C-alpha positions in Angstrom: -12.8 5.9 -24.5 -9.8 7.7 -23.0 -6.4 6.7 -24.5 -3.9 5.8 -21.8 -0.6 4.3 -23.1 1.5 4.2 -19.8 0.7 2.9 -16.4 2.5 2.0 -13.2 1.2 -1.0 -11.2 2.3 -3.2 -8.3 1.9 -7.0 -8.5 2.4 -9.4 -5.7 2.3 -13.2 -6.0 0.6 -15.3 -3.3 2.4 -16.4 -0.1 3.0 -20.1 0.4 0.9 -21.9 3.0 2.5 -23.0 6.2 3.3 -26.6 7.0 1.7 -28.1 10.1 2.7 -30.3 13.0 0.4 -33.3 13.5 0.6 -37.0 14.3 -1.3 -39.9 12.8 -4.1 -40.9 15.2 -6.0 -44.0 14.2 -7.6 -46.8 16.2 -5.3 -49.8 16.5 -2.4 -47.9 15.1 -0.1 -47.1 18.0 2.7 -44.5 17.5 1.4 -43.6 14.0 4.2 -41.1 13.6 4.4 -37.5 12.2 1.8 -36.8 9.5 1.8 -33.0 9.1 1.3 -31.9 5.4 3.1 -29.3 3.4 1.6 -25.9 2.7 0.3 -25.1 -0.8 2.2 -22.8 -3.2 1.2 -19.2 -3.6 -0.6 -18.2 -6.8 1.4 -16.6 -9.7 0.7 -13.3 -11.4 0.6 -13.4 -15.2 0.1 -10.8 -17.8 -1.8 -11.8 -20.9 -2.3 -9.9 -24.2 -5.9 -9.4 -25.3 -6.7 -8.1 -28.8 -10.0 -6.7 -27.5 -8.2 -4.1 -25.4 -6.9 -0.9 -26.9 -5.7 1.2 -24.0 -4.3 0.9 -20.4 -7.2 2.8 -19.0 -8.1 0.1 -16.5 -4.8 0.6 -14.7 -5.6 4.2 -14.0 -8.1 3.1 -11.4 -6.6 -0.1 -10.1 -2.8 -0.2 -9.4 -2.4 -3.1 -6.9 -2.9 -6.7 -8.0 -2.6 -9.6 -5.5 -2.7 -13.3 -6.3 -4.2 -15.8 -3.8 -2.2 -17.3 -1.0 -1.6 -21.0 -0.6 -3.5 -22.9 2.1 -1.8 -24.5 5.1 -1.0 -28.2 5.1 -3.4 -30.8 6.5 -3.2 -33.9 8.6 -2.4 -37.3 7.1 0.3 -35.7 5.0 -2.2 -33.8 2.9 -0.7 -30.8 1.0 -2.6 -27.6 1.2 -4.3 -26.2 -1.9 -2.3 -23.9 -4.1 -3.3 -20.3 -4.5 -5.2 -19.4 -7.7 -3.1 -17.7 -10.3 -4.0 -14.1 -11.2 -4.2 -13.3 -14.9 -4.1 -9.6 -15.8 -5.3 -8.7 -19.4 -3.3 -6.0 -21.3 -3.6 -4.7 -24.9 -1.4 -6.3 -27.6 1.8 -4.3 -27.9 2.4 -3.8 -24.2 6.0 -3.7 -23.0 6.6 -4.6 -19.4 9.5 -3.1 -17.5 10.8 -3.0 -13.9 9.9 0.4 -12.6 13.2 1.3 -11.0 15.8 -0.6 -13.1 14.1 -0.2 -16.5 14.9 -3.9 -17.2 12.5 -5.3 -19.8 10.6 -8.3 -18.5 8.7 -9.0 -21.7 6.9 -7.7 -24.7 3.3 -9.0 -25.3 2.5 -8.7 -29.0 0.4 -11.6 -30.0 -3.2 -12.2 -28.8 -3.2 -14.7 -26.0 0.6 -14.4 -25.3 1.2 -14.6 -21.6 4.1 -13.8 -19.3 4.6 -15.0 -15.7 5.6 -11.7 -14.0 5.7 -12.8 -10.3 6.1 -16.3 -8.9 4.2 -17.5 -5.9 5.9 -18.4 -2.6 6.8 -22.0 -1.9 4.7 -23.8 0.7 6.2 -24.6 4.1 7.1 -28.2 5.1 5.1 -30.2 7.5 6.6 -32.2 10.4 6.5 -35.4 8.3 9.5 -34.1 6.4 11.6 -34.0 9.6 11.3 -37.6 10.6 14.6 -39.3 11.2 16.2 -42.2 13.1 17.2 -39.8 15.9 13.9 -37.9 15.9 10.9 -40.2 15.7 8.4 -37.6 16.8 9.4 -34.2 15.3 7.5 -31.2 16.3 9.0 -29.0 13.7 7.5 -27.3 10.6 8.3 -24.3 8.4 6.4 -21.3 7.3 5.5 -20.6 3.7 7.6 -18.2 1.7 6.4 -14.8 0.5 5.5 -14.4 -3.2 7.5 -12.1 -5.5 6.5 -8.4 -5.5 7.3 -6.0 -8.3 6.5 -2.5 -9.3 6.0 -2.5 -13.1 6.0 0.1 -15.8 3.5 -0.8 -18.6 4.0 0.9 -21.9 1.7 0.4 -24.8 3.3 0.7 -28.3 0.7 0.5 -31.1 1.0 -2.3 -33.6 0.9 -0.6 -37.0 2.9 -1.4 -40.1 2.8 2.2 -41.4 3.2 5.3 -39.4 2.3 8.8 -40.7 4.5 11.6 -39.2 4.9 15.3 -39.8 4.5 18.7 -38.3 1.2 19.8 -36.9 -1.5 20.6 -39.5 0.3 18.7 -42.3 -2.8 16.8 -43.0 -2.0 13.5 -41.3 -5.5 12.9 -39.9 -7.1 13.9 -43.2 -4.9 11.3 -45.0 -5.8 8.4 -42.7 -9.5 9.3 -42.9 -9.4 9.3 -46.7 -7.4 6.0 -46.9 -9.3 4.1 -44.2 -12.6 4.1 -42.2 -10.9 5.9 -39.3 -12.7 9.1 -38.2 -10.1 11.2 -36.4 -10.8 14.8 -35.3 -10.0 17.1 -38.2 -9.8 20.9 -37.9 -7.9 23.8 -39.5 -5.6 24.5 -36.5 -2.4 22.7 -35.2 -2.4 20.0 -32.6 -5.9 18.7 -33.5 -4.7 15.2 -33.0 -4.0 14.6 -29.3 -3.8 10.8 -29.4 -2.6 8.3 -32.1 -5.3 7.2 -34.5 -5.4 3.8 -36.2 -7.0 2.9 -39.5 -7.0 -0.2 -41.6 -6.2 0.2 -45.3 -7.1 -2.6 -47.7 -4.4 -3.9 -50.0 -5.3 -5.0 -53.6 -5.2 -8.6 -52.3 -7.9 -7.7 -49.7 -5.7 -8.0 -46.7 -5.8 -5.1 -44.2 -2.8 -3.0 -43.2 -2.8 -0.9 -40.1 -1.8 2.8 -40.5 -1.1 5.0 -37.5 -1.6 8.8 -37.5 0.9 10.2 -34.9 0.3 13.6 -33.2 2.3 16.4 -34.8 6.0 16.7 -34.0 7.6 20.0 -33.3 11.2 21.1 -32.7 12.3 19.6 -29.4 9.8 16.8 -29.4 12.4 14.1 -28.6 13.3 16.1 -25.4 9.6 16.3 -24.4 8.4 19.4 -26.0 4.8 19.3 -27.3 3.0 16.0 -27.7 5.5 14.2 -30.0 7.7 12.7 -27.3 4.9 10.9 -25.6 3.8 9.3 -28.9 7.1 8.7 -30.8 7.1 5.3 -29.1 4.1 4.3 -31.2 6.1 4.3 -34.4 9.0 2.1 -33.0 7.2 -1.0 -34.3 6.3 0.3 -37.7 7.9 -1.1 -40.8 7.4 2.1 -42.9 7.0 5.8 -42.2 5.2 8.3 -44.4 6.7 11.7 -43.7 4.0 14.2 -44.6 5.0 17.7 -45.5 2.6 20.7 -45.7 2.5 22.1 -49.2 1.1 25.3 -47.9 4.1 25.9 -45.6 6.4 28.9 -46.2 9.4 26.6 -46.0 8.7 22.9 -46.7 12.5 22.1 -46.6 12.8 23.5 -43.1 9.7 21.5 -42.0 11.3 18.3 -43.4 14.6 18.9 -41.5 12.8 19.6 -38.2 11.1 16.2 -38.2 14.2 14.4 -39.4 16.2 15.9 -36.5 13.6 14.7 -34.0 13.7 11.2 -35.4 17.5 11.2 -35.0 17.3 12.7 -31.5 14.8 10.1 -30.4 16.9 7.2 -31.7 15.5 3.6 -31.5 16.5 3.1 -35.2 13.7 5.5 -36.4 16.1 7.4 -38.7 17.1 4.1 -40.4 13.4 3.1 -40.9 12.3 3.1 -44.6 10.4 6.4 -45.2 8.4 7.9 -48.0 8.6 11.7 -48.5 5.1 13.0 -49.3 4.1 16.6 -50.0 0.4 17.1 -49.1 -1.9 20.0 -50.2 -0.3 20.2 -53.6 -3.3 22.3 -54.8 -2.0 25.1 -52.6 1.5 25.1 -54.1 2.5 28.2 -56.0 2.6 26.9 -59.6 5.6 29.0 -60.5 7.6 27.6 -57.6 6.4 24.0 -57.7 9.4 22.6 -59.6 11.8 24.5 -57.4 10.1 23.2 -54.2 10.1 19.6 -55.5 13.8 19.8 -56.5 14.8 21.3 -53.1 12.9 18.7 -51.1 14.3 15.8 -53.1 17.8 17.1 -52.7 17.3 17.5 -48.9 15.7 14.1 -48.4 17.7 12.2 -50.9 14.6 10.4 -52.2 11.7 10.7 -54.6 9.0 13.1 -53.6 5.3 12.0 -54.0 2.8 14.9 -54.4 -0.7 14.3 -53.1 -3.8 16.2 -52.0 -5.5 14.2 -49.2 -8.5 16.6 -49.1 -9.1 16.3 -52.8 -8.1 12.6 -53.0 -5.4 13.2 -55.6 -2.2 11.1 -55.9 -3.4 8.6 -53.3 -3.2 5.6 -55.7 0.4 6.4 -56.5 1.2 6.8 -52.7 -0.4 3.4 -51.9 1.3 1.7 -54.8 4.6 2.9 -53.3 3.6 1.8 -49.8 2.8 -1.7 -50.9 6.0 -1.9 -52.9 8.0 -0.9 -49.8 6.2 -3.3 -47.5 6.7 -6.1 -50.0 10.5 -5.8 -49.8 
């Protein structure tokens, strides 16, 4: 399944039905008077969150969504039928914005949550509405109003409690594969991960916690360089970040600073988000320089460094213990 996390669509609510001009015609009822009914209201357009959807792929092939129009009024003051509402299903975590003004219309997070995004047009008035003492036989009615039309920007932001970030090839995919049942693509070259991967990690209590593996960040990611800018939005909703550092890097401190600068440049409060500093591939560390590397990283990050080896499943219990502690605060 192709992962699409942004889409542009146009929605148009239904037009209201027209009112009509008609007069009551019944046997033995002379001068029955005006009896034209009102038109029905146009159908609304609603967006509804659906937990069974994981991507905005459907909107790649269909971009125009129209609700039904209302029916015209009938005789004997009968109101026309209202147009059927159109419900558009979107994945949980979809943010809805106006395409041109960037105004946020809503944020659909919970399964079944709905949002009326375009209201249908009001039905027109039949001639029965224009009866007066001066005009006993009105031949006047009004047309239905057009429904609202909007061009929308849909943006999917994954719902995960823990986000794993770091430079390419730091071992993020390996870590989420070891901790959960997720099976992301893993290889010994950078930018293996091209889309975010989700995995559920079980707590000691048995509850599941969603972890997200974000494609590798590089310098300039917040300005659109590489893949990071497109996917930084997916960690906006996370409660905790795991900043993974490659233990085989020539300069782990430089790597730490690169990612921290990108978080600061992107904004949205990411730099203030609780983070764990984790050094992966500890088996590749030069034993003579290990203490020095640990000391330099802890000084640069201002927090405790956790050493792990995702490939060899070492230090993971300590990491998860710290994760549960942070999430419990």
